[in-house]
Structure formats: C-alpha cells, structure tokens
A tleap script that builds the chain and sets N, CA, C and O, in Angstrom:
source leaprc.protein.ff14SB
mol = sequence {
  NMET ALA GLU GLN SER THR PRO GLN HIE GLN
  LEU ALA THR LEU ILE VAL GLU CYS LEU ASN
  LEU GLU ALA VAL THR PRO ASP GLN ILE ASP
  PRO ASP ALA PRO LEU PHE GLY GLY ASP LEU
  GLY LEU ASP SER ILE ASP ALA LEU GLU ILE
  ALA LEU ALA VAL SER LYS ARG TYR GLY PHE
  GLN LEU ARG SER ASP ASN PRO GLU ASN ARG
  GLN ILE PHE THR SER LEU ARG THR LEU SER
  GLU HIE ILE GLU GLN HIE ARG ALA CALA
}
set mol.1.N position { 7.551 -24.782 10.190 }
set mol.1.CA position { 6.781 -23.635 10.599 }
set mol.1.C position { 6.034 -23.960 11.892 }
set mol.1.O position { 5.493 -25.054 12.052 }
set mol.2.N position { 6.013 -23.004 12.798 }
set mol.2.CA position { 5.317 -23.190 14.068 }
set mol.2.C position { 3.809 -23.173 13.848 }
set mol.2.O position { 3.307 -22.574 12.897 }
set mol.3.N position { 3.110 -23.838 14.741 }
set mol.3.CA position { 1.647 -23.880 14.679 }
set mol.3.C position { 1.081 -22.557 15.194 }
set mol.3.O position { 1.575 -22.013 16.181 }
set mol.4.N position { 0.050 -22.040 14.531 }
set mol.4.CA position { -0.595 -20.814 14.980 }
set mol.4.C position { -1.576 -21.119 16.111 }
set mol.4.O position { -2.295 -22.118 16.070 }
set mol.5.N position { -1.597 -20.243 17.122 }
set mol.5.CA position { -2.644 -20.337 18.144 }
set mol.5.C position { -3.918 -19.736 17.550 }
set mol.5.O position { -3.886 -19.124 16.483 }
set mol.6.N position { -5.028 -19.914 18.243 }
set mol.6.CA position { -6.290 -19.346 17.751 }
set mol.6.C position { -6.215 -17.821 17.610 }
set mol.6.O position { -6.618 -17.296 16.572 }
set mol.7.N position { -5.710 -17.086 18.623 }
set mol.7.CA position { -5.595 -15.630 18.444 }
set mol.7.C position { -4.664 -15.248 17.289 }
set mol.7.O position { -4.920 -14.273 16.582 }
set mol.8.N position { -3.594 -16.008 17.097 }
set mol.8.CA position { -2.677 -15.724 15.986 }
set mol.8.C position { -3.376 -15.946 14.651 }
set mol.8.O position { -3.195 -15.165 13.717 }
set mol.9.N position { -4.171 -17.006 14.558 }
set mol.9.CA position { -4.877 -17.278 13.313 }
set mol.9.C position { -5.899 -16.181 13.021 }
set mol.9.O position { -6.044 -15.756 11.875 }
set mol.10.N position { -6.602 -15.725 14.049 }
set mol.10.CA position { -7.563 -14.631 13.860 }
set mol.10.C position { -6.852 -13.369 13.375 }
set mol.10.O position { -7.351 -12.669 12.494 }
set mol.11.N position { -5.689 -13.085 13.952 }
set mol.11.CA position { -4.908 -11.916 13.543 }
set mol.11.C position { -4.374 -12.086 12.123 }
set mol.11.O position { -4.401 -11.142 11.334 }
set mol.12.N position { -3.891 -13.283 11.794 }
set mol.12.CA position { -3.397 -13.549 10.438 }
set mol.12.C position { -4.510 -13.348 9.422 }
set mol.12.O position { -4.280 -12.796 8.346 }
set mol.13.N position { -5.715 -13.794 9.757 }
set mol.13.CA position { -6.866 -13.608 8.877 }
set mol.13.C position { -7.154 -12.120 8.693 }
set mol.13.O position { -7.417 -11.669 7.579 }
set mol.14.N position { -7.102 -11.361 9.786 }
set mol.14.CA position { -7.319 -9.919 9.718 }
set mol.14.C position { -6.276 -9.251 8.818 }
set mol.14.O position { -6.616 -8.386 8.011 }
set mol.15.N position { -5.019 -9.645 8.953 }
set mol.15.CA position { -3.939 -9.065 8.142 }
set mol.15.C position { -4.164 -9.365 6.660 }
set mol.15.O position { -4.073 -8.473 5.817 }
set mol.16.N position { -4.457 -10.621 6.355 }
set mol.16.CA position { -4.681 -11.008 4.952 }
set mol.16.C position { -5.856 -10.235 4.361 }
set mol.16.O position { -5.793 -9.768 3.223 }
set mol.17.N position { -6.932 -10.103 5.145 }
set mol.17.CA position { -8.122 -9.410 4.647 }
set mol.17.C position { -7.895 -7.910 4.495 }
set mol.17.O position { -8.255 -7.336 3.468 }
set mol.18.N position { -7.300 -7.264 5.503 }
set mol.18.CA position { -7.170 -5.805 5.444 }
set mol.18.C position { -6.132 -5.370 4.408 }
set mol.18.O position { -6.212 -4.255 3.892 }
set mol.19.N position { -5.164 -6.229 4.099 }
set mol.19.CA position { -4.142 -5.873 3.109 }
set mol.19.C position { -4.429 -6.484 1.739 }
set mol.19.O position { -3.657 -6.297 0.798 }
set mol.20.N position { -5.538 -7.214 1.627 }
set mol.20.CA position { -5.886 -7.878 0.365 }
set mol.20.C position { -4.723 -8.703 -0.183 }
set mol.20.O position { -4.367 -8.587 -1.355 }
set mol.21.N position { -4.142 -9.529 0.670 }
set mol.21.CA position { -3.011 -10.375 0.262 }
set mol.21.C position { -3.559 -11.579 -0.500 }
set mol.21.O position { -3.951 -12.581 0.099 }
set mol.22.N position { -3.582 -11.469 -1.812 }
set mol.22.CA position { -4.198 -12.515 -2.624 }
set mol.22.C position { -3.344 -13.769 -2.735 }
set mol.22.O position { -3.870 -14.863 -2.939 }
set mol.23.N position { -2.043 -13.620 -2.605 }
set mol.23.CA position { -1.154 -14.767 -2.787 }
set mol.23.C position { -0.856 -15.492 -1.473 }
set mol.23.O position { -0.087 -16.453 -1.453 }
set mol.24.N position { -1.464 -15.031 -0.380 }
set mol.24.CA position { -1.162 -15.595 0.936 }
set mol.24.C position { -2.458 -15.963 1.651 }
set mol.24.O position { -3.427 -15.204 1.625 }
set mol.25.N position { -2.471 -17.124 2.286 }
set mol.25.CA position { -3.595 -17.483 3.151 }
set mol.25.C position { -3.144 -17.279 4.600 }
set mol.25.O position { -1.946 -17.306 4.882 }
set mol.26.N position { -4.088 -17.075 5.516 }
set mol.26.CA position { -3.695 -16.896 6.921 }
set mol.26.C position { -2.826 -18.032 7.451 }
set mol.26.O position { -1.920 -17.803 8.252 }
set mol.27.N position { -3.103 -19.258 7.003 }
set mol.27.CA position { -2.335 -20.417 7.475 }
set mol.27.C position { -0.873 -20.380 7.029 }
set mol.27.O position { -0.031 -21.054 7.623 }
set mol.28.N position { -0.566 -19.611 6.002 }
set mol.28.CA position { 0.804 -19.556 5.484 }
set mol.28.C position { 1.694 -18.580 6.235 }
set mol.28.O position { 2.901 -18.535 5.997 }
set mol.29.N position { 1.112 -17.794 7.143 }
set mol.29.CA position { 1.910 -16.819 7.887 }
set mol.29.C position { 2.513 -17.505 9.106 }
set mol.29.O position { 1.805 -17.879 10.041 }
set mol.30.N position { 3.825 -17.664 9.079 }
set mol.30.CA position { 4.545 -18.300 10.184 }
set mol.30.C position { 4.524 -17.342 11.385 }
set mol.30.O position { 4.910 -16.181 11.246 }
set mol.31.N position { 4.080 -17.810 12.560 }
set mol.31.CA position { 4.008 -16.930 13.729 }
set mol.31.C position { 5.340 -16.285 14.096 }
set mol.31.O position { 5.366 -15.207 14.691 }
set mol.32.N position { 6.450 -16.942 13.743 }
set mol.32.CA position { 7.764 -16.429 14.136 }
set mol.32.C position { 8.521 -15.749 12.997 }
set mol.32.O position { 9.617 -15.231 13.214 }
set mol.33.N position { 7.963 -15.741 11.800 }
set mol.33.CA position { 8.634 -15.100 10.661 }
set mol.33.C position { 8.451 -13.587 10.755 }
set mol.33.O position { 7.434 -13.115 11.264 }
set mol.34.N position { 9.432 -12.822 10.263 }
set mol.34.CA position { 9.282 -11.361 10.305 }
set mol.34.C position { 8.102 -10.900 9.460 }
set mol.34.O position { 7.909 -11.372 8.339 }
set mol.35.N position { 7.312 -9.971 10.005 }
set mol.35.CA position { 6.194 -9.421 9.238 }
set mol.35.C position { 6.704 -8.480 8.152 }
set mol.35.O position { 6.133 -8.402 7.064 }
set mol.36.N position { 7.783 -7.771 8.460 }
set mol.36.CA position { 8.313 -6.782 7.519 }
set mol.36.C position { 9.702 -7.192 7.074 }
set mol.36.O position { 10.508 -7.667 7.874 }
set mol.37.N position { 9.977 -7.007 5.789 }
set mol.37.CA position { 11.277 -7.383 5.243 }
set mol.37.C position { 11.415 -8.880 5.028 }
set mol.37.O position { 12.499 -9.364 4.703 }
set mol.38.N position { 10.328 -9.613 5.205 }
set mol.38.CA position { 10.365 -11.064 5.020 }
set mol.38.C position { 9.590 -11.474 3.792 }
set mol.38.O position { 9.475 -10.707 2.835 }
set mol.39.N position { 9.055 -12.684 3.816 }
set mol.39.CA position { 8.343 -13.246 2.668 }
set mol.39.C position { 7.068 -12.487 2.311 }
set mol.39.O position { 6.649 -12.489 1.153 }
set mol.40.N position { 6.445 -11.835 3.303 }
set mol.40.CA position { 5.193 -11.139 3.028 }
set mol.40.C position { 5.400 -9.841 2.251 }
set mol.40.O position { 4.492 -9.373 1.564 }
set mol.41.N position { 6.598 -9.260 2.361 }
set mol.41.CA position { 6.893 -8.036 1.630 }
set mol.41.C position { 6.103 -6.833 2.115 }
set mol.41.O position { 5.775 -5.950 1.323 }
set mol.42.N position { 5.791 -6.783 3.412 }
set mol.42.CA position { 5.020 -5.676 3.953 }
set mol.42.C position { 5.912 -4.453 4.171 }
set mol.42.O position { 7.118 -4.574 4.384 }
set mol.43.N position { 5.284 -3.263 4.112 }
set mol.43.CA position { 6.026 -2.022 4.317 }
set mol.43.C position { 5.327 -1.156 5.361 }
set mol.43.O position { 4.371 -1.599 5.998 }
set mol.44.N position { 5.801 0.075 5.539 }
set mol.44.CA position { 5.269 0.940 6.594 }
set mol.44.C position { 3.804 1.304 6.363 }
set mol.44.O position { 3.059 1.486 7.326 }
set mol.45.N position { 3.380 1.414 5.111 }
set mol.45.CA position { 1.970 1.678 4.821 }
set mol.45.C position { 1.126 0.497 5.300 }
set mol.45.O position { 0.051 0.686 5.869 }
set mol.46.N position { 1.620 -0.719 5.068 }
set mol.46.CA position { 0.921 -1.912 5.541 }
set mol.46.C position { 0.806 -1.908 7.069 }
set mol.46.O position { -0.210 -2.330 7.621 }
set mol.47.N position { 1.856 -1.428 7.748 }
set mol.47.CA position { 1.820 -1.353 9.211 }
set mol.47.C position { 0.690 -0.436 9.671 }
set mol.47.O position { 0.001 -0.736 10.646 }
set mol.48.N position { 0.499 0.683 8.967 }
set mol.48.CA position { -0.590 1.606 9.303 }
set mol.48.C position { -1.947 0.941 9.084 }
set mol.48.O position { -2.856 1.095 9.899 }
set mol.49.N position { -2.080 0.211 7.994 }
set mol.49.CA position { -3.330 -0.505 7.693 }
set mol.49.C position { -3.619 -1.553 8.776 }
set mol.49.O position { -4.755 -1.689 9.232 }
set mol.50.N position { -2.592 -2.278 9.174 }
set mol.50.CA position { -2.754 -3.297 10.218 }
set mol.50.C position { -3.156 -2.632 11.531 }
set mol.50.O position { -4.056 -3.110 12.221 }
set mol.51.N position { -2.487 -1.526 11.877 }
set mol.51.CA position { -2.790 -0.820 13.124 }
set mol.51.C position { -4.245 -0.343 13.136 }
set mol.51.O position { -4.925 -0.435 14.158 }
set mol.52.N position { -4.714 0.165 12.001 }
set mol.52.CA position { -6.098 0.635 11.899 }
set mol.52.C position { -7.074 -0.534 12.061 }
set mol.52.O position { -8.056 -0.431 12.796 }
set mol.53.N position { -6.803 -1.628 11.382 }
set mol.53.CA position { -7.669 -2.804 11.463 }
set mol.53.C position { -7.689 -3.369 12.890 }
set mol.53.O position { -8.739 -3.776 13.386 }
set mol.54.N position { -6.530 -3.390 13.541 }
set mol.54.CA position { -6.441 -3.889 14.918 }
set mol.54.C position { -7.254 -2.998 15.854 }
set mol.54.O position { -7.958 -3.499 16.730 }
set mol.55.N position { -7.160 -1.677 15.674 }
set mol.55.CA position { -7.897 -0.772 16.564 }
set mol.55.C position { -9.409 -0.952 16.395 }
set mol.55.O position { -10.161 -0.884 17.367 }
set mol.56.N position { -9.843 -1.181 15.158 }
set mol.56.CA position { -11.277 -1.410 14.921 }
set mol.56.C position { -11.728 -2.746 15.505 }
set mol.56.O position { -12.786 -2.826 16.129 }
set mol.57.N position { -10.937 -3.781 15.308 }
set mol.57.CA position { -11.327 -5.133 15.731 }
set mol.57.C position { -11.184 -5.339 17.240 }
set mol.57.O position { -12.054 -5.936 17.874 }
set mol.58.N position { -10.077 -4.840 17.817 }
set mol.58.CA position { -9.767 -5.176 19.209 }
set mol.58.C position { -9.981 -4.030 20.197 }
set mol.58.O position { -9.838 -4.228 21.403 }
set mol.59.N position { -10.319 -2.847 19.711 }
set mol.59.CA position { -10.720 -1.762 20.598 }
set mol.59.C position { -9.610 -1.037 21.325 }
set mol.59.O position { -9.846 -0.485 22.399 }
set mol.60.N position { -8.401 -1.021 20.772 }
set mol.60.CA position { -7.347 -0.187 21.351 }
set mol.60.C position { -6.413 0.281 20.238 }
set mol.60.O position { -6.323 -0.336 19.177 }
set mol.61.N position { -5.724 1.381 20.505 }
set mol.61.CA position { -4.874 2.001 19.489 }
set mol.61.C position { -3.455 1.437 19.515 }
set mol.61.O position { -2.855 1.280 20.578 }
set mol.62.N position { -2.936 1.139 18.337 }
set mol.62.CA position { -1.498 0.893 18.176 }
set mol.62.C position { -0.935 2.229 17.702 }
set mol.62.O position { -1.094 2.598 16.539 }
set mol.63.N position { -0.288 2.939 18.593 }
set mol.63.CA position { 0.143 4.297 18.285 }
set mol.63.C position { 1.431 4.300 17.452 }
set mol.63.O position { 2.356 3.530 17.708 }
set mol.64.N position { 1.463 5.175 16.463 }
set mol.64.CA position { 2.624 5.241 15.572 }
set mol.64.C position { 3.862 5.770 16.288 }
set mol.64.O position { 4.984 5.529 15.842 }
set mol.65.N position { 3.670 6.491 17.400 }
set mol.65.CA position { 4.816 7.050 18.121 }
set mol.65.C position { 5.293 6.161 19.267 }
set mol.65.O position { 6.128 6.574 20.072 }
set mol.66.N position { 4.762 4.941 19.338 }
set mol.66.CA position { 5.181 4.014 20.389 }
set mol.66.C position { 6.603 3.526 20.088 }
set mol.66.O position { 6.845 2.932 19.037 }
set mol.67.N position { 7.551 3.777 21.014 }
set mol.67.CA position { 8.940 3.361 20.752 }
set mol.67.C position { 9.117 1.846 20.655 }
set mol.67.O position { 10.151 1.373 20.182 }
set mol.68.N position { 8.116 1.083 21.101 }
set mol.68.CA position { 8.210 -0.374 21.061 }
set mol.68.C position { 7.636 -0.968 19.775 }
set mol.68.O position { 7.587 -2.190 19.639 }
set mol.69.N position { 7.203 -0.134 18.830 }
set mol.69.CA position { 6.550 -0.646 17.621 }
set mol.69.C position { 7.402 -1.647 16.859 }
set mol.69.O position { 6.893 -2.655 16.368 }
set mol.70.N position { 8.690 -1.375 16.759 }
set mol.70.CA position { 9.557 -2.301 16.015 }
set mol.70.C position { 9.500 -3.694 16.637 }
set mol.70.O position { 9.483 -4.702 15.931 }
set mol.71.N position { 9.472 -3.734 17.957 }
set mol.71.CA position { 9.394 -5.021 18.658 }
set mol.71.C position { 7.989 -5.616 18.547 }
set mol.71.O position { 7.839 -6.817 18.324 }
set mol.72.N position { 6.958 -4.775 18.702 }
set mol.72.CA position { 5.572 -5.245 18.640 }
set mol.72.C position { 5.276 -5.882 17.282 }
set mol.72.O position { 4.637 -6.932 17.207 }
set mol.73.N position { 5.749 -5.234 16.204 }
set mol.73.CA position { 5.460 -5.683 14.844 }
set mol.73.C position { 6.514 -6.649 14.299 }
set mol.73.O position { 6.586 -6.859 13.088 }
set mol.74.N position { 7.328 -7.235 15.171 }
set mol.74.CA position { 8.370 -8.148 14.716 }
set mol.74.C position { 7.787 -9.333 13.950 }
set mol.74.O position { 8.248 -9.668 12.859 }
set mol.75.N position { 6.769 -9.961 14.536 }
set mol.75.CA position { 6.206 -11.170 13.938 }
set mol.75.C position { 4.738 -11.276 14.310 }
set mol.75.O position { 4.240 -10.510 15.135 }
set mol.76.N position { 4.058 -12.216 13.707 }
set mol.76.CA position { 2.660 -12.485 14.053 }
set mol.76.C position { 2.547 -12.800 15.548 }
set mol.76.O position { 1.616 -12.346 16.214 }
set mol.77.N position { 3.490 -13.573 16.065 }
set mol.77.CA position { 3.468 -13.951 17.481 }
set mol.77.C position { 3.580 -12.721 18.391 }
set mol.77.O position { 2.797 -12.587 19.332 }
set mol.78.N position { 4.532 -11.828 18.132 }
set mol.78.CA position { 4.722 -10.666 19.006 }
set mol.78.C position { 3.543 -9.705 18.913 }
set mol.78.O position { 3.135 -9.133 19.924 }
set mol.79.N position { 2.993 -9.522 17.726 }
set mol.79.CA position { 1.834 -8.640 17.557 }
set mol.79.C position { 0.617 -9.238 18.263 }
set mol.79.O position { -0.122 -8.520 18.937 }
set mol.80.N position { 0.407 -10.531 18.115 }
set mol.80.CA position { -0.714 -11.202 18.755 }
set mol.80.C position { -0.601 -11.120 20.277 }
set mol.80.O position { -1.599 -10.878 20.956 }
set mol.81.N position { 0.601 -11.319 20.820 }
set mol.81.CA position { 0.799 -11.248 22.269 }
set mol.81.C position { 0.507 -9.842 22.777 }
set mol.81.O position { -0.101 -9.674 23.835 }
set mol.82.N position { 0.939 -8.831 22.026 }
set mol.82.CA position { 0.680 -7.437 22.408 }
set mol.82.C position { -0.825 -7.171 22.425 }
set mol.82.O position { -1.335 -6.538 23.349 }
set mol.83.N position { -1.525 -7.649 21.418 }
set mol.83.CA position { -2.979 -7.460 21.349 }
set mol.83.C position { -3.665 -8.139 22.526 }
set mol.83.O position { -4.551 -7.556 23.152 }
set mol.84.N position { -3.263 -9.363 22.828 }
set mol.84.CA position { -3.891 -10.091 23.929 }
set mol.84.C position { -3.688 -9.369 25.265 }
set mol.84.O position { -4.544 -9.441 26.147 }
set mol.85.N position { -2.564 -8.679 25.412 }
set mol.85.CA position { -2.286 -7.967 26.663 }
set mol.85.C position { -3.080 -6.666 26.755 }
set mol.85.O position { -3.368 -6.204 27.859 }
set mol.86.N position { -3.438 -6.070 25.626 }
set mol.86.CA position { -4.005 -4.729 25.648 }
set mol.86.C position { -5.433 -4.602 25.139 }
set mol.86.O position { -6.038 -3.539 25.279 }
set mol.87.N position { -5.976 -5.637 24.564 }
set mol.87.CA position { -7.306 -5.527 23.951 }
set mol.87.C position { -8.373 -5.216 24.982 }
set mol.87.O position { -8.249 -5.535 26.165 }
set mol.88.N position { -9.432 -4.576 24.486 }
set mol.88.CA position { -10.559 -4.264 25.360 }
set mol.88.C position { -11.277 -5.554 25.734 }
set mol.88.O position { -11.465 -6.438 24.899 }
set mol.89.N position { -11.665 -5.648 26.969 }
set mol.89.CA position { -12.301 -6.880 27.458 }
set mol.89.C position { -13.668 -7.088 26.826 }
set mol.89.O position { -14.343 -8.074 27.124 }
savepdb mol mol.pdb
quit
C-alpha cells in the first residue's frame, strides 16, 4: 500500500468520520485503491456525503453534474489532488 500524504490522511479521516466507517481507520485507505466498487464498499449516496463534507471543510462545491466526477472520485489520491487544486485559500 502506498503511503498517504498529509492532505490524503486528512481527507481519509474526513471520509471515515462523515460516513461512520466503523470497520475502517483512515490509515487503512490506500491512496490508489478505488473509492467505489472496492474494499470500502462505497456507493453513490456515500459520494454525496463525501461531497457535502468536502464543501463544508474545504470551502468549494463538488458538483454532482461535473462530467469529471468519475475521474475525481477514482481514489483517495485523485480526490485529494482535486481538492488541493480547488480549495479556498
């Protein structure tokens, strides 16, 4: 498993907390593993919860109609990189 960067770990913690993932710790989320359809078992409702939590924490919207969402939500790494590029300063 790849090592998490600090922003990835913060995001993993946010995901675990907002989804109440009791069987998973932030450290167990592989930055390159798929967020959906993988070991975490996340679904589209979880994506909405994550998007809401991200908008509250980082100050920008992850829009549901964004055609790049599938790519953005591919993995912890891709979501974290997207946040770092777009978050409010």
